[in-house]
N, C-alpha and C positions, 0 to 999 in steps of 0.2 A: 635466730637459731632455727635450724631445720627441725621439722616435726619428728623425724626418726631419731635424731640425736636427743631431743627433749624426752621422748619416750624411753630411750635407753638410760638417760640420766635419772629419770623418775624411778624406773625399775631398780636401778642400782641403789639409790637412796632408800627406797622402800625395803628392799631385801636386807640392806645393812641395818636399818632400824629394826626390822622384824627379828633378825638373828640376835642383835644386841639385847632386845627386849626379852626374848626367850631365855638367853643365857643368864642375864642378870636377874631374872625372876626366880631362877633356880639356885643362884649363888648364895643368897642369904640363908635359905633353909639348909643348904648343904653345909655351909660354914658353921651354922648353929648346931647341926647334928654332930659335927666333928669336935665341937667343944669350945668354940670361940663365943665370947659374949657379945652383946649388941655394940658396946663401945669399940671393941677390937674390929668388928665387922665394918663399922662405919669408918674407922680410920683406914682400913684396907681399901674400901671403895673410894674414899676421898683421895687417897694416894694414887690409885689407878687412874682417876679422872685427871688429877694434876699432872701425872706423868704423860698421859695422852695429850694434854694441851701443850706441855713443854716440847714434846716430841714433834708435834705439828709445827710449832714455831721454829724449832731448830732445822727441821727438814726444809721448811719453806724458805728460811734464810739461806741455807746451803744451795737450794735449787736456784734462787734468785742471784746469788753471788756468782756461781759458776755457770749460770744460764744453761742448765741441763734441760733437755726436753722432758716434759711431764708425760710419761707413758700412761695411757688411760684405756682400759679394756683392750 
């Protein structure tokens, strides 16, 4: 892999991780302040993770089946 591509991929993954961390560190206190209890918050976050995993599988299957080029940056 070229060094420039490696740097761009690293930057993309780092920014994605940083934004995800910042957002989800604030979601729990926000939902708690709105009135949800800990059990409801955990179900919402679990559902969001499962939906994300299923979406990746479905999109990956669709791209492989129809051989669509994966646009990237």
